[in-house]
C-alpha beads as a LAMMPS data file, in Angstrom:
LAMMPS data file: protein, C-alpha beads

267 atoms
266 bonds

1 atom types
1 bond types

-500.0 500.0 xlo xhi
-500.0 500.0 ylo yhi
-500.0 500.0 zlo zhi

Masses

1 110.0

Atoms # bond

1 1 1 -188.783 423.690 -27.067
2 1 1 -187.497 420.216 -26.457
3 1 1 -189.108 419.865 -23.033
4 1 1 -192.600 420.803 -24.752
5 1 1 -191.858 418.411 -27.580
6 1 1 -191.431 415.503 -25.106
7 1 1 -194.333 416.361 -22.959
8 1 1 -196.638 416.624 -25.996
9 1 1 -195.137 413.149 -27.519
10 1 1 -195.526 411.446 -24.167
11 1 1 -199.192 412.566 -23.955
12 1 1 -200.069 411.763 -27.478
13 1 1 -198.390 408.259 -27.766
14 1 1 -200.901 406.225 -25.541
15 1 1 -203.728 407.467 -27.692
16 1 1 -201.797 406.851 -30.798
17 1 1 -201.253 403.288 -29.945
18 1 1 -204.712 402.778 -28.813
19 1 1 -206.080 403.882 -32.423
20 1 1 -203.476 401.650 -34.215
21 1 1 -204.130 398.756 -31.946
22 1 1 -207.932 399.064 -32.365
23 1 1 -207.746 399.518 -36.101
24 1 1 -210.824 399.635 -38.182
25 1 1 -213.001 402.829 -37.682
26 1 1 -211.137 403.874 -34.818
27 1 1 -207.699 404.273 -36.993
28 1 1 -209.763 405.563 -40.090
29 1 1 -211.081 408.490 -37.852
30 1 1 -207.647 409.367 -36.605
31 1 1 -206.125 409.495 -39.945
32 1 1 -209.046 411.280 -41.561
33 1 1 -208.728 414.131 -38.913
34 1 1 -205.103 414.409 -39.387
35 1 1 -205.655 414.396 -43.165
36 1 1 -208.220 417.331 -42.705
37 1 1 -206.338 419.365 -40.346
38 1 1 -202.993 418.695 -42.333
39 1 1 -204.677 419.990 -45.696
40 1 1 -206.079 423.177 -43.747
41 1 1 -202.661 423.873 -42.626
42 1 1 -201.250 423.199 -46.116
43 1 1 -203.629 425.682 -47.667
44 1 1 -202.731 428.176 -44.781
45 1 1 -199.055 427.835 -45.839
46 1 1 -199.441 428.081 -49.714
47 1 1 -202.381 430.399 -50.258
48 1 1 -201.563 434.117 -50.324
49 1 1 -204.078 436.360 -48.591
50 1 1 -205.764 437.312 -51.929
51 1 1 -205.941 433.911 -53.024
52 1 1 -208.033 432.860 -49.731
53 1 1 -210.793 434.995 -50.989
54 1 1 -211.822 432.196 -53.469
55 1 1 -212.668 429.452 -50.928
56 1 1 -214.461 426.965 -53.381
57 1 1 -211.308 425.058 -54.347
58 1 1 -210.116 424.547 -50.784
59 1 1 -213.845 423.386 -49.549
60 1 1 -213.795 421.066 -52.524
61 1 1 -210.441 419.842 -51.281
62 1 1 -211.758 418.834 -47.886
63 1 1 -214.736 416.976 -49.541
64 1 1 -212.145 415.120 -51.744
65 1 1 -210.051 414.255 -48.753
66 1 1 -213.198 412.640 -46.934
67 1 1 -213.840 410.725 -50.150
68 1 1 -210.170 409.499 -50.572
69 1 1 -209.937 408.286 -47.051
70 1 1 -213.251 406.519 -47.142
71 1 1 -212.252 404.895 -50.332
72 1 1 -208.978 403.587 -48.688
73 1 1 -210.793 402.475 -45.744
74 1 1 -213.027 400.386 -47.834
75 1 1 -210.073 398.987 -49.830
76 1 1 -211.195 400.407 -53.328
77 1 1 -208.358 401.996 -55.167
78 1 1 -210.604 402.406 -58.111
79 1 1 -212.855 404.760 -56.137
80 1 1 -209.774 406.657 -54.922
81 1 1 -208.841 407.141 -58.450
82 1 1 -212.563 408.369 -59.208
83 1 1 -212.430 410.810 -56.245
84 1 1 -209.136 412.337 -57.632
85 1 1 -210.642 412.542 -61.195
86 1 1 -213.915 414.226 -59.728
87 1 1 -211.711 416.729 -57.717
88 1 1 -209.814 417.668 -61.017
89 1 1 -213.117 417.910 -63.122
90 1 1 -215.081 419.937 -60.396
91 1 1 -211.987 422.149 -59.856
92 1 1 -211.360 422.608 -63.389
93 1 1 -214.931 423.879 -63.809
94 1 1 -214.784 426.221 -60.885
95 1 1 -211.622 427.600 -62.455
96 1 1 -213.273 428.149 -65.727
97 1 1 -216.260 429.969 -64.269
98 1 1 -214.078 432.348 -62.161
99 1 1 -211.188 432.778 -64.501
100 1 1 -212.614 436.026 -66.039
101 1 1 -213.007 437.931 -62.973
102 1 1 -210.187 436.193 -60.802
103 1 1 -207.362 434.879 -62.968
104 1 1 -205.487 433.657 -59.770
105 1 1 -207.940 430.806 -59.754
106 1 1 -205.700 428.742 -62.051
107 1 1 -202.925 429.130 -59.598
108 1 1 -205.133 428.141 -56.657
109 1 1 -206.235 424.962 -58.655
110 1 1 -202.611 423.861 -59.130
111 1 1 -202.004 424.311 -55.456
112 1 1 -205.242 422.550 -54.393
113 1 1 -204.262 419.545 -56.645
114 1 1 -200.747 419.487 -55.245
115 1 1 -202.297 419.452 -51.583
116 1 1 -204.718 416.721 -52.503
117 1 1 -201.742 414.458 -53.518
118 1 1 -199.419 415.553 -50.885
119 1 1 -201.703 415.196 -47.731
120 1 1 -205.014 413.075 -48.206
121 1 1 -203.564 410.672 -50.798
122 1 1 -200.263 410.097 -49.414
123 1 1 -201.671 409.710 -45.768
124 1 1 -204.465 407.153 -47.153
125 1 1 -201.492 404.622 -47.512
126 1 1 -201.696 404.520 -43.654
127 1 1 -205.222 403.177 -44.005
128 1 1 -204.356 400.709 -46.750
129 1 1 -201.450 399.450 -44.902
130 1 1 -203.326 398.964 -41.549
131 1 1 -206.223 397.077 -43.366
132 1 1 -203.818 394.639 -45.049
133 1 1 -202.130 391.598 -43.816
134 1 1 -200.021 392.279 -40.636
135 1 1 -201.260 395.728 -40.918
136 1 1 -200.771 396.586 -37.270
137 1 1 -197.307 395.450 -37.239
138 1 1 -196.413 397.312 -40.196
139 1 1 -197.892 400.622 -38.924
140 1 1 -195.748 400.102 -35.883
141 1 1 -192.716 399.274 -37.950
142 1 1 -193.301 402.598 -40.141
143 1 1 -193.721 404.692 -37.113
144 1 1 -190.771 403.336 -35.271
145 1 1 -188.603 404.119 -38.358
146 1 1 -189.945 407.557 -39.035
147 1 1 -190.204 409.004 -35.456
148 1 1 -186.854 407.618 -34.457
149 1 1 -185.131 408.947 -37.558
150 1 1 -186.884 412.364 -36.914
151 1 1 -185.917 412.756 -33.389
152 1 1 -182.344 411.507 -33.846
153 1 1 -181.900 413.851 -36.815
154 1 1 -182.897 416.684 -34.758
155 1 1 -180.734 416.086 -31.667
156 1 1 -177.699 414.958 -33.697
157 1 1 -177.908 417.949 -35.986
158 1 1 -178.244 420.266 -33.078
159 1 1 -175.274 419.033 -31.229
160 1 1 -172.904 417.769 -33.769
161 1 1 -174.275 419.290 -37.142
162 1 1 -171.374 421.243 -38.903
163 1 1 -172.202 420.500 -42.530
164 1 1 -175.305 422.080 -44.177
165 1 1 -177.798 419.447 -45.966
166 1 1 -179.837 421.731 -47.976
167 1 1 -179.339 425.423 -47.010
168 1 1 -181.439 426.904 -49.608
169 1 1 -184.565 424.692 -48.275
170 1 1 -183.670 424.370 -44.643
171 1 1 -180.477 426.071 -43.122
172 1 1 -180.839 424.224 -39.841
173 1 1 -180.685 420.540 -41.187
174 1 1 -177.185 419.207 -41.453
175 1 1 -175.317 416.195 -43.101
176 1 1 -174.615 414.852 -39.607
177 1 1 -178.208 415.157 -38.661
178 1 1 -179.312 413.093 -41.601
179 1 1 -176.830 410.466 -40.953
180 1 1 -177.685 410.262 -37.411
181 1 1 -181.347 409.778 -38.555
182 1 1 -180.510 407.047 -40.939
183 1 1 -178.517 405.285 -38.219
184 1 1 -181.627 405.459 -35.844
185 1 1 -183.650 404.120 -38.756
186 1 1 -181.728 401.062 -38.886
187 1 1 -181.567 400.542 -34.999
188 1 1 -185.272 401.020 -34.507
189 1 1 -186.403 399.219 -37.753
190 1 1 -184.237 396.214 -36.288
191 1 1 -186.150 396.568 -32.966
192 1 1 -189.751 396.915 -34.732
193 1 1 -188.921 393.940 -36.710
194 1 1 -188.232 391.882 -33.707
195 1 1 -191.338 393.104 -31.922
196 1 1 -193.880 393.362 -34.647
197 1 1 -192.613 391.701 -37.826
198 1 1 -190.545 388.619 -37.132
199 1 1 -191.356 387.184 -40.405
200 1 1 -189.047 389.916 -42.257
201 1 1 -185.687 388.755 -43.113
202 1 1 -182.929 391.103 -41.721
203 1 1 -181.861 392.087 -45.493
204 1 1 -185.621 392.988 -45.965
205 1 1 -185.430 394.919 -42.765
206 1 1 -182.215 396.833 -43.653
207 1 1 -183.728 397.583 -47.088
208 1 1 -186.976 398.951 -45.571
209 1 1 -185.387 400.931 -42.845
210 1 1 -183.143 402.753 -45.270
211 1 1 -185.772 403.472 -47.864
212 1 1 -188.264 404.560 -45.445
213 1 1 -186.028 406.706 -43.494
214 1 1 -184.887 408.366 -46.782
215 1 1 -188.342 408.966 -47.835
216 1 1 -189.139 410.483 -44.440
217 1 1 -186.259 412.982 -44.707
218 1 1 -187.312 413.872 -48.220
219 1 1 -190.879 414.555 -46.827
220 1 1 -189.463 416.771 -44.008
221 1 1 -187.537 418.664 -46.614
222 1 1 -190.346 418.957 -48.835
223 1 1 -192.384 420.605 -46.231
224 1 1 -189.562 422.960 -45.138
225 1 1 -189.536 424.235 -48.766
226 1 1 -193.153 424.820 -48.848
227 1 1 -192.778 426.868 -45.531
228 1 1 -189.689 428.728 -46.744
229 1 1 -191.253 429.786 -49.851
230 1 1 -194.141 431.031 -48.233
231 1 1 -192.088 432.545 -45.260
232 1 1 -193.886 430.516 -42.786
233 1 1 -192.158 429.179 -39.596
234 1 1 -194.535 426.459 -38.566
235 1 1 -197.602 425.040 -40.333
236 1 1 -199.552 425.605 -37.174
237 1 1 -199.494 425.774 -33.312
238 1 1 -201.801 422.620 -32.528
239 1 1 -198.813 420.757 -30.853
240 1 1 -196.784 422.412 -28.460
241 1 1 -192.982 421.842 -29.259
242 1 1 -193.776 420.526 -32.773
243 1 1 -195.869 423.125 -34.512
244 1 1 -198.887 422.014 -36.476
245 1 1 -200.012 418.660 -37.552
246 1 1 -198.164 418.897 -40.929
247 1 1 -195.036 419.775 -38.945
248 1 1 -195.461 416.276 -37.280
249 1 1 -196.590 414.148 -40.014
250 1 1 -194.501 415.789 -42.851
251 1 1 -191.797 412.772 -42.892
252 1 1 -194.763 410.266 -42.645
253 1 1 -196.433 411.423 -45.659
254 1 1 -193.616 410.562 -47.952
255 1 1 -192.672 407.509 -46.115
256 1 1 -196.188 405.973 -45.946
257 1 1 -196.418 405.210 -49.696
258 1 1 -192.854 403.815 -49.665
259 1 1 -193.744 401.393 -46.982
260 1 1 -196.780 400.314 -48.648
261 1 1 -194.923 399.696 -52.050
262 1 1 -192.435 397.787 -50.238
263 1 1 -194.948 395.728 -48.451
264 1 1 -197.050 394.975 -51.301
265 1 1 -195.010 394.820 -54.414
266 1 1 -191.444 394.161 -53.252
267 1 1 -191.407 391.745 -49.942

Bonds

1 1 1 2
2 1 2 3
3 1 3 4
4 1 4 5
5 1 5 6
6 1 6 7
7 1 7 8
8 1 8 9
9 1 9 10
10 1 10 11
11 1 11 12
12 1 12 13
13 1 13 14
14 1 14 15
15 1 15 16
16 1 16 17
17 1 17 18
18 1 18 19
19 1 19 20
20 1 20 21
21 1 21 22
22 1 22 23
23 1 23 24
24 1 24 25
25 1 25 26
26 1 26 27
27 1 27 28
28 1 28 29
29 1 29 30
30 1 30 31
31 1 31 32
32 1 32 33
33 1 33 34
34 1 34 35
35 1 35 36
36 1 36 37
37 1 37 38
38 1 38 39
39 1 39 40
40 1 40 41
41 1 41 42
42 1 42 43
43 1 43 44
44 1 44 45
45 1 45 46
46 1 46 47
47 1 47 48
48 1 48 49
49 1 49 50
50 1 50 51
51 1 51 52
52 1 52 53
53 1 53 54
54 1 54 55
55 1 55 56
56 1 56 57
57 1 57 58
58 1 58 59
59 1 59 60
60 1 60 61
61 1 61 62
62 1 62 63
63 1 63 64
64 1 64 65
65 1 65 66
66 1 66 67
67 1 67 68
68 1 68 69
69 1 69 70
70 1 70 71
71 1 71 72
72 1 72 73
73 1 73 74
74 1 74 75
75 1 75 76
76 1 76 77
77 1 77 78
78 1 78 79
79 1 79 80
80 1 80 81
81 1 81 82
82 1 82 83
83 1 83 84
84 1 84 85
85 1 85 86
86 1 86 87
87 1 87 88
88 1 88 89
89 1 89 90
90 1 90 91
91 1 91 92
92 1 92 93
93 1 93 94
94 1 94 95
95 1 95 96
96 1 96 97
97 1 97 98
98 1 98 99
99 1 99 100
100 1 100 101
101 1 101 102
102 1 102 103
103 1 103 104
104 1 104 105
105 1 105 106
106 1 106 107
107 1 107 108
108 1 108 109
109 1 109 110
110 1 110 111
111 1 111 112
112 1 112 113
113 1 113 114
114 1 114 115
115 1 115 116
116 1 116 117
117 1 117 118
118 1 118 119
119 1 119 120
120 1 120 121
121 1 121 122
122 1 122 123
123 1 123 124
124 1 124 125
125 1 125 126
126 1 126 127
127 1 127 128
128 1 128 129
129 1 129 130
130 1 130 131
131 1 131 132
132 1 132 133
133 1 133 134
134 1 134 135
135 1 135 136
136 1 136 137
137 1 137 138
138 1 138 139
139 1 139 140
140 1 140 141
141 1 141 142
142 1 142 143
143 1 143 144
144 1 144 145
145 1 145 146
146 1 146 147
147 1 147 148
148 1 148 149
149 1 149 150
150 1 150 151
151 1 151 152
152 1 152 153
153 1 153 154
154 1 154 155
155 1 155 156
156 1 156 157
157 1 157 158
158 1 158 159
159 1 159 160
160 1 160 161
161 1 161 162
162 1 162 163
163 1 163 164
164 1 164 165
165 1 165 166
166 1 166 167
167 1 167 168
168 1 168 169
169 1 169 170
170 1 170 171
171 1 171 172
172 1 172 173
173 1 173 174
174 1 174 175
175 1 175 176
176 1 176 177
177 1 177 178
178 1 178 179
179 1 179 180
180 1 180 181
181 1 181 182
182 1 182 183
183 1 183 184
184 1 184 185
185 1 185 186
186 1 186 187
187 1 187 188
188 1 188 189
189 1 189 190
190 1 190 191
191 1 191 192
192 1 192 193
193 1 193 194
194 1 194 195
195 1 195 196
196 1 196 197
197 1 197 198
198 1 198 199
199 1 199 200
200 1 200 201
201 1 201 202
202 1 202 203
203 1 203 204
204 1 204 205
205 1 205 206
206 1 206 207
207 1 207 208
208 1 208 209
209 1 209 210
210 1 210 211
211 1 211 212
212 1 212 213
213 1 213 214
214 1 214 215
215 1 215 216
216 1 216 217
217 1 217 218
218 1 218 219
219 1 219 220
220 1 220 221
221 1 221 222
222 1 222 223
223 1 223 224
224 1 224 225
225 1 225 226
226 1 226 227
227 1 227 228
228 1 228 229
229 1 229 230
230 1 230 231
231 1 231 232
232 1 232 233
233 1 233 234
234 1 234 235
235 1 235 236
236 1 236 237
237 1 237 238
238 1 238 239
239 1 239 240
240 1 240 241
241 1 241 242
242 1 242 243
243 1 243 244
244 1 244 245
245 1 245 246
246 1 246 247
247 1 247 248
248 1 248 249
249 1 249 250
250 1 250 251
251 1 251 252
252 1 252 253
253 1 253 254
254 1 254 255
255 1 255 256
256 1 256 257
257 1 257 258
258 1 258 259
259 1 259 260
260 1 260 261
261 1 261 262
262 1 262 263
263 1 263 264
264 1 264 265
265 1 265 266
266 1 266 267
C-alpha cells in the first residue's frame, strides 16, 4: 500500500504544483473537479441504497457545487451565500413534493446540506485563498503543513503507535501518530514559511502550523466517522494507495477554512 501511495503522490505532485503556480482558471478547474468528485464520493458513502433512488437532491448538490466554486473564483461571498440559500430552498421544495410518497427525502435533504457545507463550501476557501494576496505562497504553506502532517501521522502511528486516539471513530489512529503529525506540521510549516511566506513572523508560523495541523487531523477523523457509520472502507478507488479523492482531501477540507480565517482575520 505504501509503495502505491508514494507512486501516486510522486506522479500527482508536478501537476498539482503546475495548477497552483498558474492560478486563475487553471486552479479553479482543479479545485472544482476535486469538489465534484469529492461530493460524489460523499453521496456514495452516506446515502443508503434505497435513498439513492431519489437522485434529484444529489443532482441539485452538484449544481450548487459549481455555483459555489464559481462565486468563490469571482470573489463574491454574497453570491456564495445566495447559492447556499438557493440550494436549501430548492431542496426544501423537492422534499415537500416527494415527502408523501418517499418519507426518506427529509433525511436525504439533511445529508445533502451537510455534504454541500462539507465538500464544496470548505474547499472553496482554497480558491478564495489563492486569489488573495500572497495566494500562491499561502496555498503551498497550507499544503506543506497538511500533507506532511498526514504522512507523518500515518508512519509514526504505524511503527510507534500504542495508544488509541479515537477507537470508536478510527481504531487505527493513535495518539503517537497524532503527535508525530503535529511535529511534522511545525517542521514543514517552518520550511514553507522560509520558502514561500518570509513575511510571517515565527510566532505566527507556529500558531498557523499548529491550528492548521489540528484542523487537518479533525477533518481526517470526521471522514473516518462518516465511513465507519456507513461501513465503507474507502471513499473510492481513483487514487491507488490513497483510496478516493475524499480520502486524499479530507484533512484539507477542514484545514482550508482555518488557514483562510487566519490569513484574513488574524494575521
